C-alpha positions as CSV (number, residue, x, y, z in Angstrom):
1,X,-44.3,-36.1,5.5
2,X,-42.2,-34.0,7.8
3,X,-42.6,-30.2,8.7
4,X,-40.5,-27.8,7.9
5,X,-38.7,-26.1,10.9
6,X,-37.7,-22.1,10.7
7,X,-33.7,-23.2,10.3
8,X,-34.9,-24.1,6.5
9,X,-35.1,-19.9,5.9
10,X,-32.3,-19.0,8.1
11,X,-30.3,-21.6,5.9
12,X,-31.1,-20.4,2.8
13,X,-30.3,-16.8,3.1
14,X,-27.1,-17.8,4.3
15,X,-26.1,-18.9,1.1
16,X,-22.4,-18.7,1.0
17,X,-21.9,-20.0,4.6
18,X,-18.7,-17.8,4.4
19,X,-18.3,-14.9,6.3
20,X,-19.2,-12.3,3.7
21,X,-22.9,-14.0,4.1
22,X,-23.4,-11.8,7.2
23,X,-25.0,-9.4,5.2
24,X,-27.8,-12.1,4.6
25,X,-28.0,-12.7,8.5
26,X,-30.6,-9.7,9.5
27,X,-32.9,-11.0,6.5
28,X,-32.8,-14.4,7.1
29,X,-34.7,-13.7,10.7
30,X,-37.0,-11.5,9.1
31,X,-39.8,-14.0,8.4
32,X,-42.1,-11.7,6.9
33,X,-42.6,-11.0,3.3
34,X,-42.8,-7.5,2.3
35,X,-45.7,-8.5,-0.1
36,X,-44.9,-6.9,-2.9
37,X,-42.8,-9.7,-4.9
38,X,-45.6,-11.6,-5.5
39,X,-44.2,-14.3,-3.5
40,X,-46.7,-16.5,-0.9
41,X,-43.5,-18.1,0.8
42,X,-42.2,-16.8,4.3
43,X,-45.0,-15.7,6.2
44,X,-43.6,-16.9,9.4
45,X,-45.6,-20.0,9.9
46,X,-44.7,-23.5,9.2
47,X,-44.4,-25.6,6.0
48,X,-45.5,-29.0,5.4
49,X,-42.6,-31.2,3.7
50,X,-44.6,-33.8,1.6
51,X,-42.5,-37.0,0.4
52,X,-43.4,-39.1,-2.4
53,X,-42.8,-42.5,-4.5
54,X,-39.4,-42.9,-2.8
55,X,-38.9,-44.4,0.6
56,X,-36.5,-41.6,1.9
57,X,-36.1,-43.6,5.3
58,X,-34.7,-46.8,3.2
59,X,-31.8,-44.5,1.8
60,X,-28.3,-44.7,2.5
61,X,-25.0,-42.9,0.7
62,X,-24.3,-39.7,-0.2
63,X,-24.8,-36.8,-3.1
64,X,-22.3,-34.6,-4.3
65,X,-23.6,-31.3,-5.4
66,X,-21.7,-28.1,-6.9
67,X,-22.8,-25.6,-9.6
68,X,-24.3,-22.2,-9.9
69,X,-23.8,-19.8,-7.2
70,X,-27.9,-18.7,-7.8
71,X,-29.3,-22.1,-7.9
72,X,-27.1,-23.5,-4.7
73,X,-29.3,-21.7,-1.7
74,X,-32.7,-23.8,-3.2
75,X,-30.2,-27.0,-3.1
76,X,-29.3,-25.9,-0.3
77,X,-32.4,-25.6,1.5
78,X,-33.5,-28.9,0.0
79,X,-30.4,-30.7,1.3
80,X,-31.2,-29.4,4.7
81,X,-35.3,-30.6,4.7
82,X,-34.0,-34.0,2.4
83,X,-31.6,-34.9,5.7
84,X,-34.3,-34.5,8.3
85,X,-36.0,-37.4,6.6
86,X,-33.5,-39.8,5.3
87,X,-30.2,-41.2,6.3
88,X,-28.8,-40.3,2.9
89,X,-26.4,-37.0,2.8
90,X,-26.2,-34.4,0.2
91,X,-23.4,-32.3,0.1
92,X,-23.4,-28.9,-1.7
93,X,-20.7,-26.3,-2.8
94,X,-20.8,-23.7,-5.7
95,X,-17.9,-23.4,-8.4
96,X,-20.2,-21.2,-10.9
97,X,-22.0,-23.2,-13.5
98,X,-19.9,-24.0,-15.7
99,X,-17.7,-25.9,-13.0
100,X,-20.1,-27.6,-11.8
101,X,-20.5,-28.9,-15.6
102,X,-17.2,-29.8,-15.5
103,X,-17.4,-31.8,-12.4
104,X,-20.8,-33.6,-13.3
105,X,-19.3,-34.4,-17.5
106,X,-16.2,-35.9,-15.0
107,X,-18.4,-37.8,-12.7
108,X,-17.2,-36.1,-9.5
109,X,-20.5,-35.1,-8.1
110,X,-24.0,-36.9,-9.3
111,X,-26.1,-33.3,-9.5
112,X,-25.0,-30.5,-10.9
113,X,-26.9,-26.7,-10.5
114,X,-27.4,-24.3,-13.3
115,X,-28.3,-21.2,-13.9
116,X,-28.5,-21.9,-17.8
117,X,-29.3,-25.2,-19.9
118,X,-26.0,-27.4,-20.6
119,X,-23.9,-26.4,-23.5
120,X,-22.9,-27.9,-26.5
121,X,-19.5,-28.5,-25.5
122,X,-19.8,-29.6,-21.6
123,X,-22.5,-32.1,-23.8
124,X,-19.3,-33.2,-26.0
125,X,-17.5,-33.0,-22.6
126,X,-19.9,-35.5,-20.7
127,X,-19.7,-37.9,-23.2
128,X,-15.8,-38.1,-23.4
129,X,-16.6,-38.6,-19.2
130,X,-18.5,-41.5,-20.5
131,X,-22.3,-39.6,-19.9
132,X,-23.7,-40.1,-23.1
133,X,-26.3,-37.0,-24.7
134,X,-29.3,-39.4,-24.2
135,X,-27.9,-40.0,-20.2
136,X,-28.6,-36.7,-19.3
137,X,-31.2,-35.9,-17.0
138,X,-32.5,-31.8,-16.9
139,X,-34.8,-30.6,-14.3
140,X,-35.8,-27.3,-13.9
141,X,-36.5,-26.5,-11.3
142,X,-37.6,-23.0,-10.5
143,X,-37.5,-19.1,-12.5
144,X,-35.1,-16.3,-11.4
145,X,-35.1,-12.9,-12.1
146,X,-31.8,-12.0,-13.0
147,X,-31.3,-8.6,-10.8
148,X,-29.3,-5.3,-11.7
149,X,-28.8,-3.2,-8.7
150,X,-26.6,-0.4,-7.4
151,X,-25.6,1.5,-4.3
152,X,-28.8,3.0,-2.4
153,X,-27.1,6.4,-2.2
154,X,-27.6,6.3,-6.1
155,X,-31.0,8.5,-6.2
156,X,-29.9,9.0,-10.2
157,X,-30.9,5.2,-12.0
158,X,-34.3,4.0,-11.2
159,X,-34.0,2.8,-15.0
160,X,-31.9,1.4,-17.4
161,X,-32.8,0.5,-21.3
162,X,-31.4,-2.9,-22.5
163,X,-29.2,-0.5,-24.5
164,X,-28.2,1.3,-21.7
165,X,-27.3,-1.6,-19.6
166,X,-25.2,-3.3,-22.7
167,X,-23.4,0.3,-22.7
168,X,-22.0,-0.4,-19.0
169,X,-20.9,-3.8,-19.4
170,X,-19.4,-4.5,-22.7
171,X,-16.0,-3.7,-24.1
172,X,-14.8,-0.6,-24.7
173,X,-18.5,0.8,-23.5
174,X,-18.8,4.1,-21.3
175,X,-17.1,4.3,-18.9
176,X,-18.8,7.0,-16.7
177,X,-22.3,7.3,-15.4
178,X,-22.9,11.1,-17.2
179,X,-21.7,9.1,-20.6
180,X,-25.1,6.8,-19.8
181,X,-27.1,9.2,-19.6
182,X,-26.6,13.7,-19.5
183,X,-28.5,13.9,-17.1
184,X,-26.3,11.5,-14.3
185,X,-23.1,13.1,-12.5
186,X,-19.8,12.7,-13.9
187,X,-18.2,9.4,-11.9
188,X,-16.8,6.3,-12.4
189,X,-19.1,3.5,-13.2
190,X,-17.8,1.1,-10.4
191,X,-18.8,-3.3,-12.3
192,X,-19.3,-5.9,-9.9
193,X,-20.4,-9.1,-12.4
194,X,-19.7,-12.7,-11.9
195,X,-16.9,-14.9,-12.9
196,X,-17.1,-16.3,-16.3
197,X,-17.6,-20.2,-14.9
198,X,-21.1,-18.4,-14.1
199,X,-23.8,-19.2,-15.8
200,X,-25.2,-16.0,-14.8
201,X,-22.4,-14.2,-16.5
202,X,-23.6,-16.3,-19.9
203,X,-27.0,-15.6,-19.8
204,X,-25.2,-11.5,-19.2
205,X,-23.6,-11.8,-22.0
206,X,-26.2,-13.6,-24.2
207,X,-29.1,-11.0,-23.6
208,X,-28.0,-8.1,-22.9
209,X,-24.1,-8.6,-25.1
210,X,-24.7,-10.1,-27.6
211,X,-28.3,-10.1,-27.4
212,X,-27.8,-5.9,-28.6
213,X,-24.6,-6.3,-30.9
214,X,-23.4,-10.3,-31.4
215,X,-20.0,-9.5,-32.1
216,X,-19.9,-7.6,-28.9
217,X,-18.3,-8.9,-25.2
218,X,-18.6,-8.6,-21.8
219,X,-15.4,-5.9,-20.1
220,X,-13.8,-7.1,-17.6
221,X,-12.9,-3.8,-15.8
222,X,-14.5,-4.6,-12.8
223,X,-14.6,-6.6,-9.8
224,X,-16.0,-10.2,-10.8
225,X,-16.3,-13.2,-8.7
226,X,-18.2,-16.8,-9.0
227,X,-19.3,-15.7,-5.0
228,X,-22.5,-13.4,-5.3
229,X,-21.9,-12.4,-1.7
230,X,-18.8,-10.7,-2.8
231,X,-20.5,-9.1,-5.6
232,X,-23.3,-7.7,-3.2
233,X,-20.5,-6.5,-0.4
234,X,-18.7,-4.7,-3.0
235,X,-21.8,-2.8,-4.0
236,X,-23.2,-2.1,-1.2
237,X,-20.3,0.0,-0.4
238,X,-19.5,1.9,-3.3
239,X,-22.1,4.8,-4.0
240,X,-20.9,4.6,-7.9
241,X,-21.5,0.7,-8.4
242,X,-23.7,-1.5,-10.2
243,X,-23.6,-5.4,-10.3
244,X,-26.1,-7.9,-11.4
245,X,-26.8,-11.5,-9.9
246,X,-29.6,-14.0,-8.6
247,X,-33.4,-12.2,-7.4
248,X,-32.9,-14.5,-3.8
249,X,-29.3,-12.3,-3.3
250,X,-30.8,-9.0,-3.6
251,X,-34.1,-9.8,-1.9
252,X,-31.2,-11.2,0.6
253,X,-29.1,-8.1,1.0
254,X,-32.6,-6.2,1.7
255,X,-32.3,-2.1,1.8
256,X,-28.5,-2.6,1.6
257,X,-29.0,-2.5,-2.4
258,X,-31.4,-1.3,-4.5
259,X,-32.4,-2.8,-7.7
260,X,-32.9,-0.9,-11.3
261,X,-36.1,-1.3,-13.3
262,X,-35.4,-2.6,-16.8
263,X,-37.0,-1.0,-20.2
264,X,-37.0,-3.5,-22.9
265,X,-38.9,-1.4,-24.9
266,X,-42.1,-1.6,-23.4
267,X,-41.3,0.7,-20.1
268,X,-39.1,0.3,-17.1
269,X,-40.4,-3.1,-15.2
270,X,-38.7,-3.7,-11.8
271,X,-37.6,-7.9,-11.1
272,X,-40.3,-9.1,-8.9
273,X,-42.1,-12.8,-8.7
274,X,-45.1,-12.0,-11.0
275,X,-43.3,-10.3,-13.3
276,X,-39.9,-13.3,-13.5
277,X,-43.3,-15.1,-13.8
278,X,-45.2,-13.7,-16.5
279,X,-42.2,-12.8,-18.0
280,X,-42.5,-9.0,-18.1
281,X,-39.1,-8.9,-16.7
282,X,-37.3,-9.7,-19.8
283,X,-34.9,-10.4,-20.7
284,X,-33.6,-11.3,-17.4
285,X,-36.3,-13.5,-16.4
286,X,-34.1,-17.2,-16.5
287,X,-35.0,-20.7,-16.0
288,X,-33.1,-22.4,-13.1
289,X,-32.2,-26.1,-13.4
290,X,-30.6,-29.5,-11.7
291,X,-28.9,-31.8,-13.9
292,X,-28.4,-35.6,-13.2
293,X,-28.2,-39.0,-15.4
294,X,-30.2,-41.9,-16.3
295,X,-27.7,-44.3,-14.7
296,X,-27.8,-42.5,-11.2
297,X,-31.8,-42.6,-11.4
298,X,-31.7,-46.0,-12.0
299,X,-28.9,-47.6,-9.7
300,X,-31.2,-48.5,-6.6
301,X,-28.3,-47.9,-4.3
302,X,-28.3,-44.2,-5.1
303,X,-30.4,-41.7,-3.5
304,X,-30.0,-39.5,-6.4
305,X,-33.7,-40.4,-7.3
306,X,-35.2,-39.7,-4.5
307,X,-33.7,-36.2,-3.6
308,X,-34.6,-35.9,-7.6
309,X,-38.3,-36.2,-6.6
310,X,-37.9,-34.6,-3.0
311,X,-36.5,-31.5,-5.4
312,X,-39.3,-31.5,-7.1
313,X,-42.5,-32.2,-4.9
314,X,-41.6,-29.5,-2.8
315,X,-40.2,-26.9,-4.8
316,X,-43.4,-24.8,-4.6
317,X,-42.6,-24.5,-0.8
318,X,-39.2,-24.2,-0.4
319,X,-38.3,-22.3,-3.6
320,X,-40.6,-19.0,-2.4
321,X,-38.6,-19.4,1.1
322,X,-35.1,-19.3,-1.1
323,X,-36.7,-15.4,-2.3
324,X,-36.6,-17.6,-6.1
325,X,-40.1,-18.4,-8.6
326,X,-41.3,-21.6,-8.1
327,X,-42.7,-23.4,-11.3
328,X,-46.3,-23.2,-12.6
329,X,-47.9,-26.3,-12.3
330,X,-47.9,-27.3,-16.0
331,X,-44.1,-27.2,-15.9
332,X,-43.9,-28.6,-12.7
333,X,-46.2,-31.3,-14.0
334,X,-43.5,-31.9,-17.1
335,X,-40.2,-32.3,-15.1
336,X,-42.1,-34.3,-12.8
337,X,-42.8,-37.0,-16.0
338,X,-39.3,-36.9,-16.6
339,X,-39.4,-39.1,-13.0
340,X,-42.0,-41.3,-13.5
341,X,-39.6,-43.9,-15.6
342,X,-37.6,-44.6,-12.8
343,X,-40.7,-44.2,-9.9
344,X,-41.4,-47.5,-8.1
């Protein structure tokens, strides 16, 4: 057993490991949860890390992980704690969900982080790279509340309907705030959104853009980036801004950003641990995944099985520290069962 030290919280909130992550540093030093997100992590105490069936101290070699910027802080935190027990190394990067699947299918990485399920084209790409569909292992690791945010100086947007959100971000949609609602000011809408390689972008398009109007496309009018820190800073610096990305990045930004409630026809619901878990924050609650292969899990010279087991059995404690929603026990058990055939 290993004890999780306070550097986990600091690592988990330094999501970009870049200069733009400065916005998160102050929040990472604050170990107290506000209590209104329903989470039980980050209480300032030490959290116990558990080990499973795999002898982590006996592992060697390295793993490369890439993909979703949303899943990045979870995997980075897992890699940090895993490295405190095992001599094996896990290197973590983020190039977007699509970019991660490309590298995984090409055999360039062993673990793909994803904020959406792998799609049919990517399954074909993996087959072309020698990873058959039946060899792909999908593990859900957490739940996210994809969060829509505005600048804190914005005092007129508290809640948006799905139709209004669709109009803001669709190609050929509204361009000024008063076109969303006549009571809003006649000011231009400044958009920030994930790049097209992002699973967050794909999910938003499916649920909000195409979900309202099947033939609609996402606007290109705005600032796209696979780095959620860029989006957070952009929204923070423009009073007319609106954007969307993962819940953890919103939590990390604290008072620098203002979350928008979403009305899917049942009234306005704010993003939180509880509303993501019970599904009332619809349609923007979504699963988060990591992917590996049966070949790697069967390879006793690879640390893939040890890391995958470590990831799942510690998700209940580490995931809330990184400000995402841990899986309910029954769903976690389903993921652990996928590893059973490979465990010693």
